[in-house]
Every structure is written in structure tokens, then in C-alpha cells.
N, C-alpha and C positions, 0 to 999 in steps of 0.2 A: 811548658810555656816560652816561648820566644822571650827573650830578655828586648827591651826597647826605651828610650829615653824618652818617646816620641807621644805616649799616651797617657792621659793623666791618672790619679790615681785611683779616680772612681771609674774609668773605662775600665783601668786593669781588674777591678774589683766586680765590675758586672760580666767582665768573661771568663771570670774563671771558673775552671769544676768544679762544685764542690761533693765532697764527701757524702751521704746521707751522715745525721748526726747521731743515728742508733752506731755505725760501724766505729765514730770518733767514740764514742760512751762504752762501747764493748771493748775497743783497743786498750781504753782506762781501766777497765777493770770492773766496769759498773754492771750491776745486773738489769735485768730490764723493768723490773717493778721500782728500781732505783733512778728513772728517766721517765722524764713526762715530755713527751716534745711540744714543742710550739712549732708545727709545721714539720718541714724536711728537715732544716740546718740551724734549728738551733732546741733547745729544751732544758727544762727545769730539771735540778739534781736535788733528792731526795737527804734529807741530813742524816738519815740511817747510815748511811755510808763510812760515816766518820765511827760509829762504833762498833760498826761492823769489823771495820780492818783498824779499830783500836791498838791491838797488836803489832801490826805492821809498823816500821823504823819508820821515825818522820824523813821527809826527802829534805836535801839541802835547798835552803830558801837563800836567793839571790835579789837583792832589792836595788832599783836601777833608779836613780837621783841624776841630778843636771847643777851646771852651776848656774847663776844667777840668769833667769830667760832674758833673752833680747827679741827686737822685733823680727830678727833675720829665723830664730825658731831654731832649738837643737835638737829636736827627734828623740825625745825620751820614751812616746811609746813605740816608736819606729823602733827603736834601738831594743825595747824589752821583746816586741814580736822578733827580730833581728835575732837577739839571742838564743828564743827559744828555739827559732827555725833551724840556726847554726848548732846547736846543740844535736837538734834531730838527726842533722847531716854527718854529725860523728855517731850517731848510732845510740844515742840517750834520749830514755823518756823524759821530756820535759813538758811542763805544763805551764802556764800563764794565768797569772791572776790580776787584771787592770779594776777600773771603774769603768759605769757607763756614762755616756755623754750627756751630759743636761743642753736642755734646748736652746739658755741661753746663750752659750758661747760658740755651737752650732749655726744660729741666726746671727751671731752678734760678729767677733774678730778674730777667737781662736779657728773658729769650724769645727771638723770632725774630730773624733777620737778614738780612730781605727787603725793609726798607722800610714805607713805612706807606700806607695810604689809598689814593687814586690815584698815588702816586708808588712803585710797588714791582716787585720783579722774578720773576716766574713761572714756572714752578707754585709757589706759596710753600709748598705743605705738602710739597715733594719736598727743596726745598731746604734747609727745618730739620729735615726728617727722613731721613737715610741718605745722601740725594741720589746720589751715583753711586757710593758704597761708599769713595772715597779717604779720609776719615780712620779707617776701620774697617783700609784696608792700611797705613797709618802706625802705628795701634797694633800691628799683626800684625810688621810688619816690627821696631818697636822689640824686642817683647817676645821675638820669637826671638834677637834678639843676647842677651837677658839669658838665654835657656834656653841657649844655646850657652855662656857663659862659664861658667854653672854646671856646664854638661855637662863643659867640658874641664878645671875642676878637679878635678871626681869619678873621672876618667877617667885621672889620672894628673900633671897640671899640668906639663905640659910646657915651657911658656913661663914657670912657676915665678911665676906672679901672684900677688901679694899680697892675698888676700882683703879686709884690713884697708881697702885703698885703691881698691877697687871704686867708682868713682863712678856706675856705669849704672844708672839704674833703670827699672823699668816703668813702663807708661804706659796710661789708661784715659780715654777721651772720658766723662766724666762726674763730675759732683763729688760728691767721697766722701770727707770727712776721715779715716773709719776706716782710708783706706790710705797716708796720708801718713806714717808711720813702721811699718813690719812688721818680723818676724823669718821669713826663709825658711830651709829646710832642715832643718826639725824633723821630729821621727817615726825617727829613727834614722839610720845611716850609707847604707842604700841611697836615702835623700830629700836626700843631698847634707850639706854643712857647713852648719848654722846660720850665719846673719850677721844683721847690721842692716842695712835699706834700705827702702823707699820707693815710693811711686806717684805720678810727676807726671800732670797732665791731659795728655794727648795734644796740646794744642795749645801745650805749654810743653815739648814735648819736641823733642831736636836734630834727631832724623827729619822733625818737620815742619819746622824750619829749614831743615835741608839741601832738602827735596823743594821751597818755597818760594824758596832763592835759586839752584838749582842752573839751568845756564844751557842744557842738554839729557841725554840719557840717559849719556853717557859720563861727564858732569863730573859728574851725580848718583851713576855709581858709584864715580869717582875719593874722592868727599865722605864716601862711607858709608865705605871703607877708610880713610879718615884719623880716623874716630871713635876718641877715645883714652876706653878703659872705666875704666882702672886704670894701676897699677905693679908692675912686677915685684921681687922682692927686694931689687935691686940698685937700685932707685928709679928706672928706664927707663919710660917711656909704653907701653903695651901697646893696639894697636888693633884695629878689627873686623877689620884685613885679616889680622892676624898669627890672629885667633880663626879665622878661615876663614868665614865668616858671610857678608861686605861682596857677594857673588855671589847669594847667596840673598832678601839683603833687597832688590838690587834689582833681582830677577826681580819680588817680590810688590810694588813701587813700578813698574813699565815701564807699566804702563796709568795710573795714579793723576799719573804727571806731565802728561799729556796734560791741557790746562786744558778746563775743561769752558763750553760755553757754552748760554747759555738767553736770555731774553728780557726787556725793560721791560715795563709793560703798556701800552705805544704803540709796542710791535715794535721796538725798537733794540735789538742785540744787549749782552748781558751775559756775561763771564765770569768767571766765581767760582769760586775756584781756592784752595786753601791757607787754615788761620785761624789763623796764631799770634796768640795777644793780644800787646795792646801793652804790658799791664803786667809780664807775666813771662816775654813772649817779645819778637820783634821786629815784629809784630803789621801786616803788610802782606801783599797777596796775591802772588803768585807773579810769579818774573822772566818765566817764559816766558811767564802770560797777558800781563804788560804788551807783550812783544814781539812776540807775535802780533796785540794791537789796535793799536801803533804802526805796522804795518806795513799794517793793514787799515782803516783810519780816519783823520779829518784830528783829532778831537781824543780822546784817551784820558781817563775821568776814572776814576779812583783815589781808595781811599781809605785813611788811616791811623787806625789805632785811637786811639782817647780822645783828649784834648788834644794839643795840639803838643809838649808835655813828651814825651809818651811816644811814638804810632807815628811821627808825622810827625818828630821826631829821630832815631828809628831810619829811617826812610825816607830821609833824608840821608846819616846817618852809616855804615848799612851796606848798604842796598839800591844807595843810588846809587852809595857807594865800590867796591861789588864787581860791577854792572852796567855801569856806565854810563851807565845811565838818567840824565835830567835835564829837571826837569820846567819849563815856562815859568812856572806862575804856583800861586799857593795859595789856598782858598777857607777861611775862618774860618767855622764854624758858632757863631751865637748865639741867643740865647732870651733874650725879656722875662723869664720867671720864672727862669731860669738866673742872669740876672746878680741878677735880687732875691734870687735863694736864697743869693747870694756875699755881696751887701750886707746882708743881714737878720741882725744879732745877734741881737737879744732876740725875734723874730718881733711886736715891734710898731712897727717903724720903719715910717714912709710911705712907699708904695712906690716914689714917683718918686725918693726921697733914698735909697733901699736900692737901684734901680737903677743910680743914678749913682757911688755907693760899688762895686756889685759889679762896675762898669765897670772896676775896677781888675784883675781878672782877665783880663780879656779885652785892655789895654790890656798886660799882660803876655806872652800869646800872641801878639798883635800883634808884639812886638820879639822874640819868638823867631823868627818867621817872616822879621821883617826883617835879625835877625843872620845868616841863612846867605844874605841878596841876592836873594830873591823878591820878586815885585809878590804882594801880596796884597788879595783883595776879602772882604768881610764878607757872610756870610748869613745875613739876620734870618729865620730860620724862624718865622712866622707861627701861630698857636694861636687859635683861636675866639674865646678871652676877652679878648686882647691889643687894648688900645685902639689909636686911630691916632696918638694923643698918644703912649703908649709906644714904637710903634716906631718911630715917626719919634725920639724920645728918642735910642732905641740906634742910630740910624743916625748920627746928629750926633756921638754921642760915638767912633763906631767911628772917624767920618772926623777927628775933632780928635784921635784915636788915632796917626793917621798911612797908616789902610787907603787904599788906592787908591782904592777906590769901595765901597760899601755899599748893598746890596739886598734887600726884601723877596720871600721865597719862598712861596707859597702853593697850590703842587702838591700836596698833602697832598690840597685839597680840590677843587683846578682841573685837576688833571692838567699839562702841559707847558707850559700858557701860561701857569700861577701862576708860571712861572721864567723865563719869555723875559728880563723886565729882568734878571734876575740873569747869564741866559747872554749878553747883550751886554756886558754886564759884564766877564766873565772875559774872552769874545773880546779886548776890548780890553788887559785886561790881558795877556795870552798875548803880544801884539804887539809888548810891551814888552821891550828889551834886559835881560837880565839874567846875570850870572854865581856860577854857586854856590858856595859858602862853606862847608866843614866847621867841625864845630865844635873839630876836633883834627887835627893832623898823623898820619900814619901812624906817624912815627917819633917821638912821645912815648911815654914810659915809661907802663905801664898806670895808677898812680898818678894821672899825671898827667892823663890821660885822663878819668878818672873825675873828679877833683876840678872839670877844665875844665866838664865836661858840667852837674854840679850846680850851680857856679859863673854860668857862662852861662847855662844853659838854665833851672834850678830857680830861681837867686836865690838859691842859699844860702851861707853865710858859708865855710863847710869843710866837710870830710866828716872823718871818725872812724874809723878802721880798726879794728874790734876783734881782739882776740887772734890767733881764728881765721882773721882776714880778712889781718891782717899776715903771718902763715905762708903763708899762699896764695899769697899774692902773690911772695913770695920765692921761692918753689918756682915759679911762673909765669913767672917774670924769668927764671929759671936755665933754663928748659927754653926760651926762645926765644918765648915766646909775649906777650911785649911789642908785635910788631908789628899782634896783633888788636886788630880795634875792639873796644869795649866796647857789649854791651845792659843795660843798667840794668832793674833788676826792684823794682819799688816801687809802692807805693800810685797808684793813679788817682786819686784823690777827693782830690787836693790838690799842688797846685806843689810841693811838700816829700815827705818820706817819710812822713809823718803825718797820717791821713785828717783828724784834728780840725780840722790848720792850714787854715783855709777863706782863699777868695780870694785876696789875694796876699801871702802871707807873706814877711816877710826877716829876716834873723839868724838862721836858724837853721841847724845842723850835723846832715847826713846821715851816722847811723850804717852802716857796712858791714862784713853781718854775715859773709859766705863770698863766694868767687868759685867759678864752676865751667868748665871750660874745653871748650867747643862746637867742636871741632880740624874735626869734620867740617863744620859750617855757616861757621866762618871768623869766631867771635869768641868772648868772654870774657862769661858772666853775671854781674852783679853783684848779689849780693842788699843790697838796704837795707832799715834794720829790720825789722819781722817778717813782711817778704811771703812768703806762701806759693805753692809752683808747683803744690798741687793747695787747688780751693777747695771749700767746702761747701753744701750746702744750708741755707738759711736753712728757719724756721719756718712762714712762708708761700710756699712755691716755687711756680711757677708750674706745675709737674707736677701740683699739687693740682687745677686746674682744666682740666685737659686731658681728654678722652675722647673715644670715638666715639659716634655717636647711632644711632637704629634703622636708618637707612639706608646706616650704616656711612661718614658723611662726619663727617672730627676737627672737634672743636668744643673752642673757649678756646684756641686756639693764637693768638699774637700776637706 
């Protein structure tokens, strides 16, 4: 494929000649009966491959994270694809595992989630628009439980559910601020009992978390039954199993639990499965996708959402804790522009000085990775406007801050060959001995777990439990939820809870607004500051520029 900087990512993806997915699967060592094609270029993979290859050594897992996001974009997915292609250039068998795109960001601010330029996953349009229907299945299962709850109360309420304690909300895969708070049951007794509730975006739902964390279909079924929907009049938890809905939910999800297989532009296997956001959910691809890839490749590249304080912390403290998966190395993505924006207080700071100042953010993220005991390679994702002096400055600052290595990534323009040096550095890092350390112990009380994440990961001075959070904390402790890990929901635009605190803030206190028990997923969600679990569309939403041309091809998707 000719390398050109004049074509959009969508045009490059649409012009790509893809390998039949059956060929990609066969090269990965999958048997015909383990692959269920969805057309010619995507497929579902049967989980039986994990048992068949149980005796095969696991691949080396590389987790890709980044500095705190900026408006310029850091290219974390692009770097994940780049590294997979770069390893392929070096003759290594590499697989990629990333999350599915939510329609909310696709039509909102972020755009698609398939990479960019010549470092993409394809078919790009399918990946960003409905794909294999997994997210719709998750929404349906979530809303089925909501409907069963309301029907149970209307038809006698045998479980004596206290309607005021119902915490289960409906879900929608779209940014819709108008649904954050709603009243259901209006219109008379035949329509139910009026009750305040709301919608979360599907990516933040507990069903999404359950699907991403389940190890197999029986585990999925068990977790669905363990969902807590509220309490009865005696204050005892009521579960989805008691409602009688968990079996039907599992049926809706029995195909969705199978990971999806597609490919990079250079033909390497890419598993794209589940899509929890890292700011308001746990922010990582599915455990089953990781496990299939770990048994079928020599290297697995996976991506954790947003910065190391967000998806990466949750990868370590939730995913690794529950699954036993252990990474061998970490890649921290930075850009010249990101560090400049972090270090630019007035907009008039000289660029080199701004980069040096903004590197304080990179230093903090490197410290997060170092704190859990893993070697880290910095990937400088190069943009056309970056000068040699600027990228070399970023590399030097990264090495001075303790990165094991720092390499430039130009795969957006050059494909896998542009990430070959990065791939070599990552291979060397993955060969180093390491021992993963969690941020907190299982036995720590919930308030201590929250405080340790805020202090050790975010750099906060302390946390402040607001009245509602204090009451919920006391109640959760009485119910035995102390054993669960915590999933912090906070702004992704700052190391703190406040998006206005840029670069590397210090001496801040994180306000804890409330907590939600995700007993099926196996963690407690902690709401920090004013974070919302249902985003809204901005004035200049990406969907304003998406359309179909006269030939029926998609335009404007990015």
C-alpha cells in the first residue's frame, strides 16, 4: 500500500485489501469449528480454544496506556495497532486486544476507535458502527432486568422490594444528557408506580463490566444472578437471581461473550470485544479476548483507556486481581503536543519550555507504572509538525524520568516499519523480570482502598467523603462489600477529579460523592466530584459531519 499523508483514515481503510477472516484465524491456529464468520472480514471465536490450548505457555502481555489526555489526542489505540504491526515487521506473532467503540463517542467528540492512518484495525466502518451487535445485546440485557423489576413490583412485589432503594438504571449506547434523571411509571396505575431513576451509557453499565470480566459462560450466568438491584423493606439486598431474570439475560448475551476477531491493516489478528469507558467504568477489553490471544500468539498487545491513572490502574487492581492475568511490560504513549499543552499555562509559553514543564505529567504517569512494579517504555507518537529537536527532547525527558526506553513511533504514516524500533524496545522490556504489585490489599476497608488510589495513583493529599457517600460507605461495609476492589469514576482530563487542574497537580482533595455496588461485576464504583455516567453531546458533535455519499459510502467518520 502506498504511503501518503493526503488521505484520511477512513479513505485508507476503505481502500485497504483485507485478508479473509478465515485466513487470519487459521494463521492464528484456530480450528474451523472455533470460528463463526460474520461476513468475510469479521468473526466470533469460540471460548473452547482456551481449554484446547490450556497447556500452551501464555504470550507476553504488553499493556498500552498514556499520559493525561488532551484535546490534541495522544493516539493510544494508534500506538497499540502500531506496536502489533511493528512486532509483525520483526517476524513476531502478535495479537491485539482492544475495546469496541461506543456509538456515543463516535457521534460525539472522540470519533471512532480503530486507530489512524496506516495503523488501523479494519473493517473500520463496521468496528465503529454496530459491529457484531454486542453492545446492543448488553443494552437489551440491562433493560430487560429493569423491566422485570418494575413488573415484579406491579404484580404484587412478593420480594417486598423497597422502591426507594432500587439502584438499577436503564442503559443506552448514546450520549443523551436528557436521560440522566427521569421519572418512570407516569400515566396511572396500569403503567406502574412513579419512581425517580435514570439512564447510564451502556459502556458504564454493570452488564458491560460483567461481560468484560467473565471468564466463561457459566461465570457470566453466575455474575448476572449476583447483581444487586436494591433492597427489601428489611434492608436486605435483592438480586437479579431473585427477580428471576438472570437466565434470560444470559441467553441474550450467550453470543456476545464470544470475542470478535478482525485484523490490522497489515493482516495481524485483532480481538475487539467489550467497551467499558475508563473514566466511568473499568476501561479494558474482555478477559476472554485476552485469554484467547494469550494462548494463540507470542505477544498480546492490549490497551487500557485514558491515562495510567484511569484504565491502567483498573487493569491492575480489577482485571489482573480477578483474572490472574499478568502483564510483562507497559507502553506509555506521549506526544510533543500533549506535553506542550500540559505545560502551557498562558498560551504564550515558549514551546520547548512548555514541553519541559508538561513533562511533569509524564513523570507522574511513569511513577504510577513503576509503583506497580512493571518496566515501562515510552512511545513518542510523532506528528508531521513535530521537529527532530522536539521529539528528541521528549525522549530525553522520558529516560531521565525513569523510562526503561523511549522510541519514536511513525506508523501512522509508515505502517509497521515505523514502529519497529518501538517493538524492539518493548520485546527487551518484556524479557525483564518483574513482579506485579496491587495498589491495595483485598482485606483493606473500602475507605482505605479509595484513599490509597487517590494518594498513591492520583497524588492527592486526601479524600473527602460527602454525606451521601458516608452513609453508603457505612451501609456497604455492613453488607460485606469491603472485600471488593474499587472502580473510581472521575474526570479523565486531569490526574485529579477536577478537569481544570492540569499537568501534575498537588495538594488537592478528591470529593467522593457516592458509591454504587456492582456485585455481579465484583467491584464498587466510586463517584468522584461531578462525574456523570451518562455523557452528553457537545455543540460541535462529530455526528454533524457524518453522512452517506451518492454511492452509499460513509463519509466524515474518523
